[in-house]
C-alpha positions as CSV (number, residue, x, y, z in Angstrom):
1,M,146.1,92.8,81.2
2,T,143.1,93.5,83.3
3,D,142.7,92.8,87.0
4,A,140.9,89.7,88.1
5,P,137.4,90.2,89.6
6,G,137.6,91.3,93.2
7,R,141.3,92.4,92.9
8,G,143.2,95.6,91.9
9,P,142.6,99.2,92.7
10,Y,138.8,99.1,92.6
11,A,138.6,96.3,95.1
12,K,141.1,98.1,97.3
13,S,139.1,101.3,97.1
14,A,135.9,99.4,98.0
15,A,137.6,97.7,100.9
16,R,138.9,101.0,102.2
17,R,135.5,102.6,101.9
18,S,134.0,99.7,103.8
19,E,136.6,100.0,106.5
20,I,136.0,103.7,106.9
21,I,132.2,103.2,107.1
22,T,132.6,100.5,109.8
23,T,134.9,102.7,111.9
24,A,132.6,105.7,111.4
25,T,129.6,103.6,112.6
26,A,131.5,102.8,115.8
27,V,132.7,106.4,116.3
28,F,129.3,108.0,115.6
29,G,127.6,105.3,117.6
30,T,129.8,106.1,120.6
31,H,130.3,109.8,120.4
32,G,127.3,110.9,118.3
33,Y,127.4,112.6,115.0
34,R,128.4,115.9,116.4
35,G,131.0,114.4,118.8
36,G,132.7,112.2,116.1
37,S,134.9,113.7,113.5
38,L,136.6,112.7,110.2
39,R,139.9,113.3,111.9
40,Q,139.0,110.9,114.7
41,I,137.9,108.3,112.2
42,A,141.2,108.7,110.3
43,K,143.2,108.4,113.4
44,Q,141.5,105.1,114.5
45,L,142.3,103.7,111.1
46,D,145.9,105.1,111.1
47,L,145.1,107.0,107.9
48,G,145.7,110.5,106.9
49,L,142.6,112.8,106.9
50,T,143.0,113.4,103.1
51,T,142.6,109.6,102.5
52,V,139.3,109.6,104.4
53,M,138.2,112.7,102.6
54,H,139.1,111.2,99.2
55,H,136.4,108.6,99.8
56,F,134.0,110.9,101.8
57,P,134.6,114.6,101.3
58,T,132.4,115.7,104.1
59,K,131.1,114.2,107.4
60,V,127.5,114.3,106.1
61,S,128.5,112.2,103.0
62,L,130.1,109.6,105.4
63,L,127.0,109.6,107.6
64,A,124.8,109.0,104.6
65,A,127.0,106.0,103.8
66,V,126.8,104.7,107.4
67,L,123.0,105.0,107.3
68,S,122.8,103.3,103.9
69,Q,124.8,100.4,105.2
70,E,122.5,100.1,108.2
71,D,119.5,100.0,105.8
72,A,121.4,97.3,103.8
73,A,121.4,95.2,107.0
74,D,117.7,94.7,106.4
75,T,117.9,93.3,102.9
76,D,116.0,90.2,104.1
77,F,113.0,92.3,105.3
78,L,110.6,91.0,102.7
79,D,111.5,87.4,103.5
80,R,111.1,87.9,107.3
81,S,107.9,89.7,106.8
82,A,106.5,86.9,104.5
83,R,107.4,84.4,107.2
84,D,106.6,86.2,110.4
85,G,104.1,88.9,109.2
86,F,104.6,92.6,108.5
87,I,103.6,93.9,112.0
88,P,105.9,91.6,114.0
89,T,108.8,92.3,111.6
90,V,108.5,96.0,111.9
91,L,108.2,95.8,115.7
92,A,111.3,93.7,115.8
93,I,113.3,96.4,114.0
94,V,111.8,99.1,116.4
95,E,113.0,96.9,119.3
96,R,116.5,96.5,117.7
97,N,116.7,100.3,117.3
98,I,116.4,100.8,121.0
99,G,120.0,99.5,121.3
100,R,121.1,101.8,118.5
101,R,120.0,105.1,119.9
102,E,122.9,107.2,118.5
103,L,122.4,105.8,115.0
104,V,118.7,106.5,115.2
105,R,119.5,110.1,116.4
106,M,121.9,110.6,113.5
107,F,119.3,109.3,111.0
108,T,116.7,111.7,112.4
109,V,119.1,114.7,112.2
110,V,120.4,114.0,108.6
111,Q,116.9,113.1,107.4
112,A,115.5,116.5,108.5
113,E,118.4,118.4,107.0
114,A,118.3,116.4,103.8
115,T,114.8,117.5,103.0
116,H,116.4,120.6,101.3
117,A,117.0,119.8,97.7
118,D,120.5,121.3,97.7
119,H,121.6,119.1,100.7
120,E,124.3,116.6,99.8
121,A,122.2,113.8,101.4
122,H,119.0,114.7,99.6
123,A,119.5,112.0,96.9
124,W,120.1,109.4,99.6
125,L,116.9,110.3,101.3
126,Q,114.8,110.2,98.2
127,E,116.4,106.9,97.2
128,R,115.6,105.5,100.6
129,Y,111.9,106.3,100.4
130,A,111.8,105.1,96.8
131,S,113.0,101.6,97.9
132,V,111.4,101.3,101.4
133,I,107.9,102.3,100.4
134,P,107.4,99.7,97.7
135,D,108.9,97.0,100.0
136,Y,106.4,97.9,102.7
137,R,103.6,98.1,100.2
138,D,104.4,94.6,98.9
139,A,104.7,93.2,102.5
140,I,101.3,94.7,103.4
141,E,99.7,93.3,100.3
142,H,101.2,89.9,101.0
143,D,99.8,89.8,104.5
144,R,96.4,90.9,103.3
145,S,96.4,88.1,100.7
146,L,97.1,85.6,103.5
147,G,94.3,86.9,105.6
148,R,96.6,88.5,108.2
149,L,95.3,92.0,107.8
150,A,91.7,93.2,107.4
151,T,92.4,96.7,106.0
152,T,91.2,97.4,102.5
153,R,92.9,100.8,102.2
154,D,95.5,101.4,99.5
155,A,98.7,99.6,100.4
156,T,101.1,102.3,99.1
157,M,99.3,104.9,101.2
158,L,99.5,102.6,104.2
159,A,103.2,102.0,103.7
160,D,103.8,105.8,103.6
161,L,101.8,106.2,106.8
162,V,103.7,103.5,108.6
163,I,107.0,105.1,107.7
164,G,105.8,108.6,108.7
165,T,104.4,107.3,111.9
166,W,107.5,105.4,112.8
167,E,109.7,108.4,112.2
168,G,107.6,110.5,114.4
169,I,107.5,107.9,117.2
170,Q,111.3,107.7,117.0
171,V,111.6,111.5,117.5
172,R,109.4,111.3,120.5
173,W,111.5,108.4,121.9
174,L,114.7,110.4,121.4
175,A,113.2,113.5,123.0
176,D,111.6,112.0,126.2
177,G,112.0,108.3,126.2
178,T,108.4,107.4,125.3
179,D,108.3,103.7,124.6
180,P,108.6,103.4,120.8
181,V,107.5,99.7,120.7
182,D,104.2,100.2,122.4
183,G,103.5,103.3,120.4
184,M,104.4,101.6,117.1
185,R,102.3,98.5,118.0
186,V,99.2,100.6,118.6
187,A,99.8,102.6,115.4
188,L,100.3,99.5,113.3
189,E,97.2,97.8,114.6
190,A,95.1,100.9,114.1
191,L,96.3,101.3,110.5
192,L,96.4,97.7,109.3
193,E,93.7,96.0,111.4
194,P,95.4,92.6,112.1
195,I,93.2,89.6,112.1
196,R,93.5,87.7,115.4
197,R,93.5,83.9,115.2
């Protein structure tokens, strides 16, 4: 006899992983990546450290899962961009990130470390770019087809530049508080040439 969908050990394991990720998001968001620990996360969940490590053997693997879940929160990005426009949608995320400073800092740290091919989060970083760049390309092409953008440059290259610029602006904001929204607005307008109506 097989377990019904959504029940049994696999469902319990998925629920436990989700619970750990949610708690890790809160711990890392409050104490930062360096200040939070797997032991602290286990204690908040009233679990043994070995249980947490069964699902996430290292703190970096758990951080990658936290960041992936944060990315998953933007699954409606293309719908919002189609409705509101690519530039306003990106700027709304930049504004939202101001209230998630520690998560942005953690993303920035693990992103830099994961550029090494042997880093355990390297695959996560590659997968992230492989999914985000096509989404941004499609959103830019959609806006251009609607007459929202004047740029005639290659949309994939523009998507890549938007992401690289955004990541650089976030580092500057984390370092000295430079307004990321104003900086990103200027960069997007320079790259994409929005058509005023």
